[in-house]
N, C-alpha and C positions, 0 to 999 in steps of 0.2 A: 504493500500500500504506500509506504513512504517513498519507494522508488518511483511510483507513478507521480506522486506529488513533486518529487525532485525534478522529474522530466518536465512537468508543466511549468515549474517556477524558473527553470534554467533556460528556457527557450528565449531566443532573440536577445535584444540589448539588455533586458533585465537580468537574464541568466549570466551573460558575460560580465555585467556589472557586479553581480554577486561573486562570481569567480575572481574578478579583479581584486575585490576586497580580500578574498582568501589568499590571493597571491601576496598581498602585503603582509598577511599573517604568516606566510611561509617562512620569511626571514626570522621572525620571532620564534617560530616553531623550531627551526634549526638551532638557533643560538641558545635556546633554553634547554635543549637536550644535552645530557652529559656527553663528553667526548670519550666514548668507549673505545678501547683497543681490543683487537682480536689478534690471535697469533698469526704470524707469517708462515708458520710451518703447518703442513698438512701431510697426511699419509696414513697408511694402514697401521692398525694396531690390533693385536689379538688374532683375528682370522687372517688368512693369507688372501691377498688380492693382487691381481696383476698390476705392475707399475706401468705408468705411461706418462707422456708429456703432451701438453697442448701448445707447445711452442710452435710458431708459424713454420710450416714446412716449406721447402723449396717448391716453387710452382703452385703454391696455394692459390685457389681462385675463390672469390666470394660466393660463387654459385655452389661451391662444394664445401664451404667453410662449416656449415652446420653439421657435417659429418665428423668434425674434429673434436669429439668428446669421448669420454671414458665410459666403458660398459657399466651398467647398473650394479650396485652392491648395497646390501644392508649393513655392512660392517662399519663399526665406529673406528675412528682414527684420532690423531691428535687434535685436529681442528674441531671435530664434533665433541670430543672429550672436554675440550676447553670451554665450549659453549655450555655443555651440561654442568660444568663445574661452577658456573656462576651461581651465586647464592642470593637468597631473598628476592627483593624487587628487581635485582639485576639479572635474574635467571630468565633471560629473554633472548630471542633471536633478533639480531639488529639488522634491519633491512632498509636499504635505500629505495625510495619510491617517489612517484610523482603525486602531487595533491591537487592538480588543476587540469588533469586530462579527463574530460567527461566520459564516463563509462569504463575507464581504465583504472585510474587512481585519482580520486577527487574527494574533496570534503563536502559532504551533503549538508547544506545549511538548514535543511528541514529535520535533521536528527539532533538529538541531545549531544552537545559537544562537537557538532559538525563532524560526524563520524566519517572515517575514510572508507570509501566503497569502490567497487569496480572489478573488472576481470583480473587485473594483476593482483589486487588485494585479496581476492578469493584464493589465488594460488599461494600467496604468502601464508595465509591462515592454514592451508593444508600442509605446507612444509613445517610450520611450527608444531602442528598437531603430531606429525610423525616423529620429529626430532625431540621435542620436549613434552609431548603428551598433552598439550594445551593449545588450541588454535589461537587463543588470545595472548599467548606468551611471546609477544612481538613488541619491539621498540622500533617504531617507524621513524625514519629520518628523511625528510623532504630534501631532495637534491636536484639542482638544475641539470639539464641535459649534458652540458659540458663538464660537469663534475662527477659523472658516474664512474669513470675509470679511476681518477684520483681518490675518490672516497673508498674504493676497494683497495687500492695499493697502499693507502695510508693507514689501513686498518680501522677506519671509522665505521665500517659496516661489515657484516659477515657476507652479505650478498646484495646484489641490486636486481630488483624485479620492476623494471620501468620501461616497457616497450623498447627494449634494447636489441638492436639487430646484431646478429652474429656476422662478423667480417674477419677477413684475414688479418687486417691491420690490428683490430682489437684483440685478436688471439695472441698477438705478440706481447700484450700487456696484461690480459686477464684470461681466466678459463671460463668456458661456457658449458651450461647443461645442454642436453639435447633440445631441439627446438620445441616450443610449445604453441607457436602461432605463426601462420603464413600470411604475408601481406606484400605490398609493393608501393613504390612511390607514385603519387598522383598530384594533380594540380587542383587547387581550390581557388575559386574566384567568384565575384558577384555574378548572379544570374544574368544581369544586364550586360556583362562584359563581353567584348569581342574575342577574348581568349578562348580557344577551343581545346586546349590540351597542351601536352609537352611537345610543342612544335613551333613553326615559324610565327605563330600568333603571339609568342612571347617577345618578339623583337621590339626593342625600345621600352619594354615593361620593367617595372621594379618588382622583384620577387623576394619574398621573405622566407628565411629558413631558421631553424634553431642552430645555435653555435654548437659545433661538435657532432652534428647529426650526419647520418648517411646521405640525407637530402643535399646538404650543402656540399659535401664531398663530391657527389655525383654532378651537381651543377657546375662546380669549379672545373672538374675534369672534362665535362662536355663542352664548356666554353673554349678550353684549350685545343680540343680536337675539332671544333667547328660543328659539333652535333647540336649545339645550342647557339642561337644567333649571337654574334659578338656584341650587339647593342643591348642585350639583356643585362639589366643591372641586378647583380646578386649580392651587393654589398650590405644589404640589411640583414643582420643576424640578431637573434634575441636569445635570452637564457632559456625560455620555455615556449613550447608550441602555442599555448594560449595567447601569448603576447603577439604572435603573428596574426592571429584572428583579430585582435584589437587594432593592430596597425592597418589591417585590411579595411576594417569598419571606419577607421578615421580617414581613410583615403591616402594614407602615407605610402602604401604599396598597392600594386595592381593584382598580385596573386600570391598564393602561398604554395610551397611544395613541401609535402610531408608524407609519411606513411598513409596509405589509403584508409587504413583502419582508424587512424587518428583524425584524418580529414573528414571522414564520415561522421564522427562524433562532433566535430566542430560545426559541420553543416546542420546537425540536429539541434545545436544551440542557437543557430541563426538562420532562419528560413530565407534570408536574402542572398545566401551564398550556396554554391553547389560544386560538386566534383566535375571537372572538365576533362574529358577524354578518359582513356583507359590507363591502368597502371603500366608504367614503363620499366619497372624492375621487378624482381622476385626476391623477397627478403624473409628472413625468419627471426623471430624473437627468441632469446634464450635468457636463462638466469645466469648472471655473471658473478664470478667468485675469484678469489686470489688464485694465481697460477699453480701454487703448490698445495692448495687445499684439495688434494685428490680424493680424500675420503668424503668430503662434503659434496664434491661434484658427483661422485658415484651415488651417494645417498639421494641427492636431488633427482638424478636420473631414474633411480628406482622408484621414487615417489611419483615421478611423471608417468611411469608405466601404469601405476594404479590410477592416477588422476585421469589419464586419457580414457580409461574404461569406466570410471565412476567419479563424476564430478565436473569434468571439462565441459561436457555438453550442457549440463544444467547451468553453469556459469555463462556460457556463450548465449544460451537462450534468454537468460535474464538481462544481460547487459548489452549484447551486440547484435542479436538477430534483427532487431527493429531497424537498425541502420545498415547492416551488412547483408542481411537476407538469410533465410533459413536454408537455402540450397546453393549458396555461393561457394567459391573455392576456399574461402576462409572458414566455412561453417563446420569443418571437422579438423581435428588435430593432425598436424603433419606426422608422418611416420618417422621414427628415429632411426639413425644409423650411427654406429659406434666405431671408434678406432680399433684396429686389430692390434693387440699387444701380445707379447710372448711371455 
């Protein structure tokens, strides 16, 4: 019931206004949270598990990057042991998330305490349930797009569950779980716009992307190769995707490029904008962790095996089916593939 009220209240300018207020609260949310440290070491303990590395391999291609993950295992190791060893109120899984991506990770102003909700948040609760026996044993840390990898490397979080695409470049900095969602880059623009998609209609247009996002990387590369018109202005970058929608509404940019899954949620917030053209990439979201936290990677992959069978579809139907469709390519979990280890 509250989800329906949230959808109604968040539509159009009013919804974005509410979310903009929450964006302001995000900084306070991060600053007030204690700076927790997690161990940099991970690995098997007790049961024997095959060792492996997710370091970027020669010839790694982004289209195959989602396969660079370790086989599932329920064995604890030093990383999980350290999480379980936390005592009292600190015995929680520390997770980096978004809090302003509608339907993914956002604070619902219609709930007591502006509760965090969405598809990513459901997955976090399932992981906490498996590791700590309590779905609410989570300390959420709101982090901007550009800070996802530093937050993991600095030990500020145990993992990031924040619509994070698995890429070869990112695999050189962090480890990823098996993919839990399939999407692709798309263009978002006003319905009245002459922009028709990721094509020549972007010539002379200002395009907004999130700093550190795969969208910005793609646009930058395509301008250099001539696949994107040279006159397209891609200089506008923002910390969070919602900021691009605000820039679009204020007329400061002509279009937004982001994951189609996120773009669809933004279009649901504002009926004056729409997706333009088809997705022009294929990407997969994964749970990101420290490179040497092999036991945690394997545990998350084992959790995802169960989640795909029991829970994933329920979460998709609740949060995403209204905007992405019940029979779209995104409407079922991607099949996992794992590294072969000896």
